[in-house]
VEXDREN-2710 file (C-alpha; in Angstrom, 1 decimal):
% VEXDREN-2710
k/r/px/py/pz
1/MET/64.6/77.8/116.4
2/ILE/68.6/78.5/115.5
3/ARG/70.6/76.2/117.9
4/LEU/73.6/75.6/116.2
5/VAL/75.8/78.6/114.8
6/LEU/78.7/76.9/112.5
7/PHE/81.5/79.3/111.5
8/ASP/83.9/79.2/108.7
9/CYS/87.3/80.1/110.1
10/ASP/89.7/81.6/107.6
11/GLY/88.2/84.8/106.2
12/THR/85.2/84.6/109.0
13/LEU/86.9/84.2/112.3
14/VAL/90.3/85.1/111.5
15/ASP/92.2/87.3/109.0
16/SER/94.9/84.7/108.1
17/GLN/95.4/85.8/104.2
18/HIS/99.0/87.0/104.7
19/LEU/99.9/83.8/106.4
20/ILE/98.4/81.6/103.8
21/SER/99.8/83.7/100.9
22/ALA/103.1/83.7/102.4
23/ALA/103.0/79.6/102.8
24/MET/101.6/79.4/99.2
25/ALA/104.4/81.7/97.8
26/GLU/107.2/79.5/99.4
27/THR/105.4/76.3/98.2
28/PHE/105.3/77.5/94.4
29/ARG/108.8/79.0/94.5
30/ALA/110.2/76.0/95.7
31/VAL/109.3/73.8/92.6
32/ASP/110.0/77.1/90.3
33/LEU/106.9/78.4/89.6
34/GLU/105.8/82.1/90.2
35/ALA/104.1/82.8/93.5
36/PRO/100.3/83.1/93.0
37/PRO/98.9/86.9/93.7
38/ILE/97.4/87.4/96.7
39/ALA/93.9/88.2/95.2
40/ALA/94.1/84.6/93.6
41/VAL/94.8/82.8/96.7
42/ARG/92.0/84.6/98.7
43/ARG/89.5/83.3/95.7
44/VAL/90.4/79.7/96.8
45/VAL/90.6/80.2/100.5
46/GLY/87.7/77.9/101.9
47/LEU/88.4/75.2/99.6
48/SER/90.0/71.9/100.7
49/LEU/93.9/72.3/100.1
50/GLU/94.7/70.3/97.4
51/GLU/91.6/71.7/95.5
52/ALA/92.9/75.2/96.1
53/ILE/96.4/74.3/95.1
54/THR/95.0/72.9/91.9
55/ARG/93.3/75.9/90.7
56/LEU/96.2/77.9/91.5
57/LEU/98.7/75.7/89.5
58/PRO/99.3/75.9/86.0
59/GLU/97.1/73.2/84.0
60/ALA/100.2/71.7/82.8
61/ARG/101.2/70.8/86.2
62/ARG/98.2/70.2/88.2
63/ASP/99.1/66.8/88.8
64/GLU/101.5/68.1/91.5
65/ALA/98.8/69.2/93.7
66/PRO/98.9/66.3/96.0
67/ILE/102.6/66.8/96.6
68/LEU/102.6/70.5/97.0
69/SER/99.8/70.3/99.5
70/VAL/102.2/68.4/101.9
71/ARG/105.0/71.1/101.2
72/TYR/102.3/73.8/101.9
73/LYS/101.5/72.2/105.3
74/GLU/105.1/72.1/106.2
75/ASN/105.7/75.7/105.1
76/TYR/102.5/76.8/106.8
77/PHE/103.5/75.6/110.5
78/ARG/107.0/76.9/110.2
79/LEU/105.8/80.4/109.1
80/LYS/103.2/80.2/112.2
81/SER/106.4/80.9/114.2
82/ASP/108.1/83.5/112.0
83/PRO/107.6/87.1/113.7
84/GLU/108.1/88.5/110.4
85/VAL/104.9/87.0/109.1
86/PRO/101.6/88.6/110.0
87/GLN/99.7/85.9/111.6
88/ASP/96.0/84.6/111.9
89/GLU/94.5/87.2/114.1
90/LEU/90.8/87.4/115.0
91/PHE/88.5/89.9/113.4
92/ASP/87.0/92.9/115.3
93/GLY/84.3/91.6/117.6
94/ALA/85.0/87.9/117.1
95/ARG/85.9/87.0/120.4
96/GLU/83.2/88.9/122.2
97/THR/80.4/87.4/120.0
98/LEU/81.4/84.1/120.6
99/HIS/81.4/84.3/124.3
100/ALA/77.9/86.2/124.1
101/LEU/76.4/83.4/122.1
102/HIS/78.0/80.8/124.3
103/ARG/76.5/82.5/127.4
104/ALA/73.2/82.8/125.5
105/ASN/73.3/79.0/125.1
106/PHE/73.7/78.7/121.3
107/LEU/75.9/75.6/119.9
108/LEU/78.9/76.9/118.3
109/GLY/80.9/75.0/115.5
110/VAL/83.2/75.4/113.0
111/ALA/83.5/74.1/109.5
112/THR/86.6/74.7/107.7
113/GLY/89.0/73.8/104.8
114/LYS/91.9/73.9/107.3
115/SER/93.3/70.7/108.7
116/ARG/92.3/69.7/112.3
117/ARG/96.0/70.6/113.4
118/GLY/95.8/74.1/111.8
119/LEU/92.2/74.6/113.4
120/ARG/93.0/73.4/116.6
121/ALA/96.3/75.6/116.6
122/THR/94.6/78.8/115.7
123/LEU/91.6/78.1/118.2
124/GLU/94.1/77.5/120.9
125/ARG/96.2/80.6/120.0
126/HIS/93.3/82.7/120.7
127/GLY/91.9/80.7/123.8
128/LEU/88.6/79.7/121.9
129/ALA/88.7/76.1/121.7
130/GLY/86.6/75.3/124.7
131/LEU/83.5/77.1/123.4
132/PHE/82.8/74.9/120.1
133/VAL/80.9/71.7/120.4
134/THR/81.7/70.4/116.9
135/LEU/84.8/71.1/114.8
136/GLN/84.7/69.9/111.2
137/THR/88.0/70.1/108.9
138/ALA/89.4/68.8/105.9
139/ASP/90.7/65.7/107.7
140/ASP/87.0/64.8/108.4
141/ALA/85.3/65.3/105.2
142/PRO/85.1/66.3/101.4
143/GLY/85.7/70.1/101.1
144/LYS/83.2/72.8/100.4
145/PRO/80.9/73.3/98.9
146/ASP/80.1/69.6/99.7
147/PRO/77.7/69.6/102.6
148/THR/79.1/66.7/104.7
149/MET/81.1/69.1/107.0
150/ALA/77.8/70.8/107.8
151/LEU/75.8/67.9/108.1
152/GLN/78.3/66.0/110.2
153/ALA/78.4/69.0/112.5
154/MET/74.6/68.9/113.0
155/THR/74.7/65.2/113.9
156/GLU/77.5/65.8/116.5
157/ALA/75.3/69.0/117.7
158/GLY/72.0/66.8/117.7
159/VAL/70.3/69.6/115.6
160/GLU/68.4/69.7/112.5
161/PRO/69.3/71.7/109.2
162/GLY/66.2/74.2/110.2
163/GLU/68.2/74.6/113.4
164/THR/71.5/75.6/111.8
165/VAL/73.0/78.8/110.4
166/VAL/76.3/78.8/108.8
167/ILE/78.4/82.0/109.1
168/GLY/81.0/82.5/106.1
169/ASP/82.8/84.9/103.9
170/THR/82.8/82.8/100.5
171/VAL/80.4/81.5/98.2
172/PHE/81.8/78.3/99.4
173/ASP/80.5/78.6/102.5
174/ILE/77.0/79.9/101.3
175/MET/76.7/76.7/99.1
176/MET/77.6/74.2/101.7
177/ALA/75.1/75.5/103.9
178/ARG/72.2/75.7/101.2
179/HIS/73.1/72.0/100.1
180/ALA/72.9/70.8/103.6
181/GLY/69.6/72.6/103.9
182/ALA/70.5/75.1/106.4
183/ASP/70.5/79.1/106.0
184/ALA/73.8/81.0/105.8
185/LEU/74.7/84.5/106.8
186/GLY/77.7/86.1/104.8
187/VAL/80.2/88.5/106.2
188/SER/81.4/91.7/104.5
189/TRP/85.0/91.7/106.0
190/GLY/86.1/88.4/104.3
191/TYR/87.7/87.2/101.0
192/HIS/84.7/87.2/98.8
193/ASP/82.5/90.1/97.6
194/PRO/79.3/90.6/99.5
195/HIS/77.0/90.8/96.3
196/GLU/78.7/87.1/95.5
197/LEU/77.3/85.9/98.8
198/ALA/73.8/87.1/98.0
199/GLN/73.8/85.7/94.8
200/ALA/75.0/82.3/96.3
201/GLY/71.9/82.2/98.6
202/ALA/73.3/84.2/101.8
203/ILE/69.9/85.4/103.7
204/GLY/71.8/88.4/104.9
205/LEU/75.1/90.0/105.3
206/LEU/76.7/91.1/108.7
207/GLU/78.6/94.0/108.2
208/ARG/80.4/93.8/111.9
209/PHE/80.5/90.8/114.2
210/HIS/78.6/92.4/116.9
211/GLU/75.5/92.4/114.7
212/LEU/75.3/88.5/114.7
213/PRO/73.4/88.2/118.3
214/PRO/70.6/90.4/117.2
215/ARG/70.4/88.9/113.7
216/LEU/70.1/85.4/115.2
217/ALA/67.5/86.8/117.8
218/SER/65.6/88.2/114.8
219/LEU/65.7/85.2/113.0
220/ASN/64.3/83.2/115.8
221/ASN/61.5/85.8/116.5
222/MET/60.6/85.4/112.9
223/GLN/60.3/81.8/113.0
224/THR/58.3/81.9/116.2
225/VAL/55.8/84.5/114.5
226/ASN/55.5/82.4/111.4
227/GLY/54.6/79.2/113.2
228/HIS/57.9/77.5/111.9
229/GLY/58.8/76.2/115.4
230/ARG/62.2/75.2/113.9
END
């Protein structure tokens, strides 16, 4: 039976692409580099910050990624208080679905490439911090698709891989789940194309947030009928 529902954050719970892109643009321009296109930034959301910046940098300057990671964090938190920059807003139905799952006694967690400071700021801004039993961030483990964050979340929640499903919008989320021995559901509203999520191993795709509770119920019913008893 599915007990732990482990969410990605950026692109799954919140739409933060404009804030991330704005912070990345300022970071690159400060060292006389052209700001990366939003489409390119969307492709690396979900990776650890240093890995994401490395992929966006010209090859000849990739050794600057550690320094630029520090500058990015400074820009990001400054821009979070800028009223001119679109902030990390919850996707439609996210709040209601999280509360419904919590009431149904599912254990909820987050595994994200964000820093712990960044994740807590996002959850507190939306009044969601108290819903989660485990928060895994780039400060705690290697970045996705490494399975460590998922495995640590399972340990903290006291569940097995077969009792866990990851909800994410990128192939990095899906691969992390598969590497950890868990199932994954993709979402259509995030930063990677749905067909990529299927190819990476997602067992299904959510078109809207409110589809998640019945999908979880269906998975648990299927496991019971098949005698898995997970």
